[in-house]
C-alpha positions as CSV (number, residue, x, y, z in Angstrom):
1,X,6.9,-130.6,-96.0
2,X,3.6,-130.2,-94.1
3,X,0.2,-130.7,-95.7
4,X,-0.7,-127.0,-95.1
5,X,1.6,-124.4,-96.6
6,X,1.2,-121.1,-94.9
7,X,1.1,-117.8,-96.7
8,X,3.1,-115.0,-95.0
9,X,2.9,-111.3,-95.8
10,X,6.2,-109.5,-95.0
11,X,6.1,-105.7,-94.8
12,X,9.7,-104.5,-94.9
13,X,12.2,-102.0,-96.2
14,X,15.7,-103.6,-96.3
15,X,16.0,-106.0,-93.3
16,X,16.8,-109.4,-94.8
17,X,17.2,-111.9,-92.0
18,X,13.6,-113.0,-91.8
19,X,13.1,-112.8,-95.6
20,X,15.9,-115.3,-96.1
21,X,14.6,-117.7,-93.4
22,X,11.1,-117.6,-94.8
23,X,12.2,-118.3,-98.3
24,X,14.3,-121.3,-97.1
25,X,11.2,-122.9,-95.3
26,X,9.3,-125.1,-97.7
27,X,6.2,-124.8,-95.5
28,X,6.0,-121.0,-96.1
29,X,5.1,-118.8,-99.0
30,X,6.2,-115.2,-98.9
31,X,4.4,-112.2,-100.3
32,X,6.4,-108.9,-99.9
33,X,5.3,-105.3,-99.6
34,X,8.2,-102.9,-99.9
35,X,9.2,-99.5,-101.4
36,X,10.7,-99.1,-104.9
37,X,14.0,-97.9,-103.6
38,X,14.4,-101.0,-101.5
39,X,13.6,-103.6,-104.2
40,X,17.2,-104.0,-105.3
41,X,18.1,-105.4,-101.9
42,X,16.0,-108.5,-102.6
43,X,18.0,-111.0,-104.7
44,X,15.2,-113.7,-104.8
45,X,12.0,-111.9,-105.8
46,X,11.3,-114.7,-108.3
47,X,10.9,-117.1,-105.4
48,X,8.2,-114.9,-103.8
49,X,4.5,-115.4,-104.3
50,X,4.0,-111.7,-104.9
51,X,5.8,-108.4,-104.7
52,X,3.8,-105.2,-104.1
53,X,5.4,-101.7,-104.1
54,X,4.1,-98.8,-102.0
55,X,5.5,-95.3,-101.7
56,X,6.0,-95.5,-98.0
57,X,5.5,-98.6,-95.8
58,X,4.8,-96.3,-92.8
59,X,1.8,-94.9,-94.6
60,X,-0.8,-97.0,-92.9
61,X,-3.7,-96.3,-95.2
62,X,-1.6,-96.9,-98.4
63,X,-0.4,-100.2,-97.1
64,X,-3.9,-101.2,-95.9
65,X,-5.3,-100.6,-99.3
66,X,-2.5,-102.6,-100.9
67,X,-3.2,-105.5,-98.6
68,X,-6.9,-105.5,-99.2
69,X,-6.0,-105.8,-102.9
70,X,-3.8,-108.8,-102.2
71,X,-6.5,-110.4,-100.2
72,X,-8.6,-110.7,-103.3
73,X,-6.1,-113.4,-104.4
74,X,-4.4,-114.7,-101.2
75,X,-5.4,-115.7,-97.7
76,X,-2.6,-114.7,-95.3
77,X,-1.8,-116.8,-92.2
78,X,0.6,-114.3,-90.7
79,X,1.9,-110.8,-91.1
80,X,5.6,-110.1,-90.4
81,X,7.3,-106.8,-89.8
82,X,11.1,-107.2,-89.0
83,X,12.2,-103.6,-88.1
84,X,11.0,-100.4,-86.4
85,X,10.0,-99.0,-89.8
86,X,7.5,-101.8,-90.4
87,X,6.6,-103.3,-87.0
88,X,3.9,-100.7,-86.4
89,X,2.5,-101.2,-89.9
90,X,2.3,-104.9,-89.3
91,X,0.6,-104.3,-86.0
92,X,-1.9,-102.0,-87.6
93,X,-2.7,-104.6,-90.2
94,X,-3.2,-107.3,-87.6
95,X,-5.5,-105.1,-85.6
96,X,-7.4,-104.0,-88.6
97,X,-7.9,-107.6,-89.9
98,X,-8.3,-109.2,-86.5
99,X,-5.2,-111.4,-86.9
100,X,-3.0,-112.8,-84.1
101,X,0.3,-111.2,-83.1
102,X,1.5,-107.9,-81.8
103,X,-1.3,-105.4,-82.1
104,X,-1.0,-101.8,-83.3
105,X,-1.3,-100.5,-79.7
106,X,1.7,-102.5,-78.5
107,X,3.7,-102.0,-81.6
108,X,3.2,-98.3,-81.3
109,X,4.4,-98.3,-77.7
110,X,7.7,-100.1,-78.8
111,X,8.4,-98.1,-82.0
112,X,7.1,-94.6,-81.3
113,X,9.8,-93.3,-78.9
114,X,7.5,-90.6,-77.6
115,X,4.7,-93.0,-76.8
116,X,7.1,-95.4,-75.3
117,X,8.5,-92.9,-72.9
118,X,5.0,-91.7,-71.9
119,X,3.9,-95.2,-71.1
120,X,7.1,-96.1,-69.2
121,X,6.8,-92.9,-67.2
122,X,3.2,-93.6,-66.3
123,X,4.3,-97.0,-65.0
124,X,6.7,-95.3,-62.6
125,X,9.9,-96.2,-64.5
126,X,12.7,-93.7,-64.8
127,X,13.2,-92.3,-68.3
128,X,14.7,-89.1,-69.6
129,X,12.5,-86.0,-69.7
130,X,11.2,-85.6,-73.2
131,X,9.4,-83.2,-75.6
132,X,7.8,-83.9,-79.0
133,X,8.7,-81.6,-81.8
134,X,5.6,-82.2,-84.1
135,X,6.8,-80.5,-87.3
136,X,10.1,-79.9,-89.2
137,X,9.7,-76.2,-88.4
138,X,9.3,-77.0,-84.7
139,X,12.8,-78.3,-84.2
140,X,14.5,-75.0,-83.2
141,X,11.8,-73.5,-80.9
142,X,11.1,-76.8,-79.2
143,X,14.8,-77.4,-78.5
144,X,14.9,-74.0,-76.9
145,X,11.8,-74.7,-74.9
146,X,13.1,-78.1,-73.8
147,X,16.5,-76.8,-72.8
148,X,20.0,-77.8,-73.5
149,X,22.0,-80.0,-73.7
150,X,19.6,-82.4,-75.4
151,X,19.3,-85.3,-77.7
152,X,17.1,-85.2,-80.7
153,X,16.0,-88.2,-82.8
154,X,13.1,-89.3,-85.1
155,X,10.1,-90.5,-83.1
156,X,9.9,-93.5,-85.5
157,X,13.7,-94.0,-86.1
158,X,15.5,-97.3,-86.4
159,X,17.9,-98.0,-83.6
160,X,20.5,-95.3,-83.1
161,X,20.1,-93.9,-86.7
162,X,20.0,-90.1,-87.0
163,X,20.4,-89.4,-83.3
164,X,22.1,-86.0,-82.5
165,X,23.4,-84.3,-79.4
166,X,22.7,-80.5,-79.3
167,X,24.7,-78.5,-76.7
168,X,24.3,-74.8,-77.7
169,X,22.6,-72.3,-79.9
170,X,24.9,-73.0,-82.9
171,X,23.9,-76.6,-82.6
172,X,20.2,-75.6,-82.7
173,X,20.9,-73.6,-85.9
174,X,22.7,-76.6,-87.5
175,X,20.3,-79.3,-86.6
176,X,17.1,-77.3,-87.6
177,X,18.2,-76.2,-91.0
178,X,16.7,-77.7,-94.2
179,X,19.3,-80.1,-95.7
180,X,21.1,-80.4,-92.4
181,X,22.0,-83.7,-90.7
182,X,18.6,-84.3,-89.1
183,X,16.1,-83.1,-91.7
184,X,17.9,-84.4,-94.7
185,X,17.4,-88.0,-93.4
186,X,14.1,-88.0,-91.6
187,X,10.9,-86.0,-91.2
188,X,9.0,-84.9,-88.1
189,X,7.9,-85.7,-85.5
190,X,11.1,-85.7,-83.5
191,X,11.7,-86.6,-79.9
192,X,13.8,-84.2,-77.8
193,X,15.3,-85.7,-74.6
194,X,17.5,-84.6,-71.7
195,X,21.1,-85.7,-72.3
196,X,21.5,-88.3,-69.6
197,X,24.9,-88.2,-67.9
198,X,26.1,-91.7,-67.4
199,X,29.3,-93.8,-67.7
200,X,27.8,-97.3,-68.0
201,X,25.3,-98.6,-70.6
202,X,23.8,-102.0,-70.8
203,X,21.4,-104.0,-73.0
204,X,19.0,-106.8,-72.0
205,X,17.9,-109.3,-74.7
206,X,14.9,-111.4,-73.8
207,X,12.2,-113.8,-74.9
208,X,8.6,-113.1,-74.0
209,X,5.9,-115.7,-74.3
210,X,2.3,-115.4,-73.1
211,X,3.2,-112.2,-71.4
212,X,6.0,-113.7,-69.3
213,X,9.7,-113.1,-69.7
214,X,11.0,-116.6,-70.3
215,X,14.7,-115.7,-70.8
216,X,16.9,-112.6,-70.3
217,X,20.6,-112.1,-71.2
218,X,22.3,-109.1,-69.7
219,X,25.3,-107.5,-71.5
220,X,27.4,-104.4,-71.0
221,X,28.5,-102.1,-73.7
222,X,32.3,-101.4,-74.1
223,X,31.4,-97.7,-74.0
224,X,28.3,-95.5,-74.2
225,X,26.6,-95.8,-77.6
226,X,26.4,-92.1,-78.4
227,X,30.1,-91.6,-77.7
228,X,31.2,-94.6,-79.6
229,X,30.5,-93.5,-83.2
230,X,33.7,-93.6,-85.1
231,X,35.5,-95.7,-82.5
232,X,35.6,-99.3,-81.4
233,X,32.2,-100.5,-80.2
234,X,30.6,-103.7,-78.9
235,X,29.4,-105.4,-75.7
236,X,30.0,-108.4,-73.5
237,X,27.8,-110.8,-71.5
238,X,27.6,-110.5,-67.7
239,X,27.4,-113.5,-65.4
240,X,23.7,-114.5,-65.0
241,X,24.2,-114.9,-61.2
242,X,25.8,-111.5,-60.6
243,X,23.9,-108.9,-58.6
244,X,24.4,-106.5,-61.5
245,X,22.7,-108.9,-64.0
246,X,19.9,-109.7,-61.7
247,X,19.1,-106.0,-61.1
248,X,19.0,-105.3,-64.8
249,X,17.0,-108.4,-65.6
250,X,14.4,-107.3,-63.1
251,X,14.1,-103.9,-64.7
252,X,13.7,-105.5,-68.1
253,X,10.8,-107.5,-66.8
254,X,9.1,-104.3,-65.5
255,X,9.5,-102.6,-68.9
256,X,8.0,-105.5,-70.7
257,X,5.0,-105.5,-68.4
258,X,4.5,-101.8,-68.7
259,X,4.3,-102.0,-72.5
260,X,2.1,-105.1,-72.3
261,X,4.1,-107.3,-74.7
262,X,2.7,-110.8,-75.1
263,X,5.0,-112.6,-77.5
264,X,8.3,-111.5,-79.1
265,X,12.0,-111.0,-78.4
266,X,13.3,-107.8,-76.9
267,X,16.3,-105.6,-76.9
268,X,16.4,-103.0,-74.1
269,X,19.0,-100.2,-73.5
270,X,19.7,-99.1,-69.9
271,X,21.9,-96.4,-68.4
272,X,23.5,-96.4,-65.0
273,X,23.6,-92.9,-63.6
274,X,24.7,-91.5,-60.2
275,X,21.1,-91.6,-59.2
276,X,20.4,-95.2,-60.4
277,X,19.2,-97.0,-63.5
278,X,17.4,-95.1,-66.3
279,X,15.6,-96.8,-69.1
280,X,16.7,-95.8,-72.6
281,X,14.7,-97.6,-75.2
282,X,13.3,-101.0,-75.9
283,X,12.6,-102.8,-79.1
284,X,10.4,-105.8,-79.8
285,X,12.9,-107.3,-82.3
286,X,16.5,-108.7,-82.2
287,X,19.3,-106.4,-81.3
288,X,21.7,-105.3,-84.0
289,X,25.5,-105.4,-84.5
290,X,27.0,-108.6,-83.0
291,X,24.3,-109.2,-80.5
292,X,22.4,-112.0,-82.3
293,X,25.6,-114.1,-82.9
294,X,26.9,-113.5,-79.4
295,X,23.6,-114.7,-77.8
296,X,23.7,-117.8,-80.0
297,X,27.3,-118.5,-78.9
298,X,26.7,-117.7,-75.2
299,X,23.3,-119.3,-74.7
300,X,22.2,-121.1,-77.9
301,X,19.6,-118.4,-78.3
302,X,18.8,-117.7,-81.9
303,X,17.1,-114.3,-81.6
304,X,15.9,-114.3,-85.3
305,X,14.5,-117.8,-85.1
306,X,12.5,-117.0,-82.0
307,X,11.4,-113.7,-83.4
308,X,10.1,-115.4,-86.6
309,X,8.4,-118.0,-84.4
310,X,6.5,-115.3,-82.5
311,X,5.6,-113.5,-85.7
312,X,4.2,-116.7,-87.2
313,X,2.5,-117.5,-83.9
314,X,4.4,-120.8,-83.6
315,X,5.5,-122.5,-80.4
316,X,9.2,-123.2,-80.2
317,X,10.6,-125.4,-77.5
318,X,13.9,-124.2,-76.3
319,X,16.0,-124.2,-73.1
320,X,19.0,-121.9,-72.6
321,X,22.4,-123.6,-72.9
322,X,24.9,-121.3,-71.2
323,X,28.5,-121.6,-72.4
324,X,31.5,-121.0,-70.2
325,X,33.2,-117.7,-70.1
326,X,32.4,-114.1,-71.1
327,X,31.4,-113.6,-74.7
328,X,31.9,-110.4,-76.5
329,X,31.8,-108.8,-79.9
330,X,34.1,-106.0,-81.0
331,X,33.1,-103.8,-83.9
332,X,35.8,-101.8,-85.7
333,X,34.7,-98.4,-87.0
334,X,34.5,-97.2,-90.6
335,X,34.6,-93.6,-91.8
336,X,33.9,-91.7,-95.0
337,X,36.5,-91.9,-97.7
338,X,38.0,-94.4,-100.1
339,X,39.5,-97.5,-98.4
340,X,43.1,-98.1,-99.4
341,X,44.2,-100.8,-96.9
342,X,42.5,-103.3,-94.6
343,X,44.0,-105.8,-92.2
344,X,44.8,-109.3,-93.4
345,X,42.3,-112.1,-92.5
346,X,44.9,-113.6,-90.2
347,X,45.5,-110.5,-88.2
348,X,44.3,-112.2,-84.9
349,X,45.3,-115.8,-85.5
350,X,47.7,-115.7,-82.6
351,X,45.0,-114.3,-80.2
352,X,43.3,-117.3,-78.7
353,X,40.3,-115.2,-77.4
354,X,39.3,-114.3,-81.0
355,X,37.0,-117.1,-82.3
356,X,35.8,-115.4,-85.4
357,X,36.7,-112.3,-87.5
358,X,34.7,-110.8,-90.3
359,X,36.1,-108.0,-92.5
360,X,33.4,-105.9,-94.1
361,X,35.4,-103.5,-96.3
362,X,37.9,-103.9,-99.1
363,X,40.5,-101.7,-100.7
364,X,38.7,-99.4,-103.2
365,X,35.4,-99.3,-101.3
366,X,33.9,-95.8,-101.3
367,X,32.4,-95.1,-97.8
368,X,29.7,-92.4,-97.8
369,X,26.1,-91.6,-96.8
370,X,24.7,-91.9,-93.3
371,X,26.9,-93.9,-91.0
372,X,24.9,-95.9,-88.3
373,X,26.0,-97.2,-84.9
374,X,26.4,-100.6,-86.6
375,X,28.4,-99.3,-89.6
376,X,31.7,-101.2,-89.5
377,X,35.0,-102.1,-91.1
378,X,34.9,-105.5,-89.4
379,X,33.8,-107.4,-86.3
380,X,35.5,-109.9,-84.0
381,X,33.6,-112.4,-81.8
382,X,35.6,-113.4,-78.8
383,X,35.5,-115.3,-75.5
384,X,37.5,-114.7,-72.3
385,X,37.4,-116.1,-68.8
386,X,35.7,-113.1,-67.1
387,X,34.5,-109.5,-67.7
388,X,37.8,-108.4,-66.0
389,X,39.7,-109.7,-69.1
390,X,37.7,-107.5,-71.6
391,X,39.4,-104.1,-71.5
392,X,42.9,-105.4,-72.2
393,X,41.7,-107.6,-75.1
394,X,39.8,-104.7,-76.6
395,X,42.8,-102.4,-76.4
396,X,45.0,-105.1,-78.1
397,X,42.5,-105.7,-80.9
398,X,42.0,-102.0,-81.5
399,X,45.8,-101.4,-82.0
400,X,46.0,-104.1,-84.6
401,X,42.9,-103.6,-86.6
402,X,43.5,-100.4,-88.6
403,X,42.0,-99.3,-91.9
404,X,43.6,-96.7,-94.1
405,X,41.9,-94.3,-96.5
406,X,43.0,-92.6,-99.7
407,X,40.8,-89.6,-99.1
408,X,40.6,-87.8,-95.7
409,X,37.3,-87.6,-93.9
410,X,35.5,-84.3,-94.8
411,X,35.7,-81.6,-92.2
412,X,32.7,-81.7,-89.9
413,X,31.5,-85.1,-91.1
414,X,30.0,-87.2,-88.4
């Protein structure tokens, strides 16, 4: 244990990866700001220095006042925000208090999808045409003004949560009604974008230090994200020396420079269209799903360790250790209903490419509520010789991993 124990303030809803790591570090003391409805997600509040509840962690003034009250008792060495819902708040607090780390201006550019697109567009990077619907009541008229087909999502949403495709007038009526799939889960502002026609989608995951991209891993999704809900989903690494990976890594660097990121990890989504590459969105936090574990297996790159280091303003010596082969994660879908049967744990024991299988559901589980892009029945981590081997493996795994339900999925459920 070091002579100086650092006090860390974590602003967070439910993301647990960094909370767990901070609590396990004897040189760190954790103070938490969260919302009442999220408190049950924290099993170790007795190990925290303090726990403060606010109505909304995205209410900057409410959180600011709570932090000023805490500062009467504690001197914080670092402020940590682990997800889109709290990264801007953490940035605002750093800017307000003059603390090191991602500032509010940069955090806003990464987490406010409207601001992000505006900044990328001004830097000359290709993004989808977008419109901001400022109020809940603006959804229908602004969708008509923007034109269809379109994608609508919360300006401050987490990942792919609550993202909807609207194709016609009936879709406008459904998506704009109170209690509908959009407004029951989030509130305005909403970003409306052109529905980009593409067949290939990628992600780049990087490490940025002192304003320079020190590492980039390029991966390709098994299928487009928006079309993968309810079906098998995942991604696989591309060879670093391939022309495809080099082209995408170069675009990743341009996006990082445009948003003026100094220190963090990144997760960038890119589409390949008939007219070239189009930037989707970028986050200054680790990717979700099976991305972190795949990067650890493929490169020895622990995205959460590096993210925490940048949040704590620590230097972390690391050199990529590329492993042989193509690494992939395959996520098996889950749907609403009551689970009646799941595959046995040994379902893939005779498949040499499958190195790890995690099953997330059990018979009797009730599946309901909002299903996210990362909602799953299970996940397999695999390694094959080359990207050419991926499609056949995914087909074989999909045929074997089936989940049965006692109750059918409700009509019209997403």
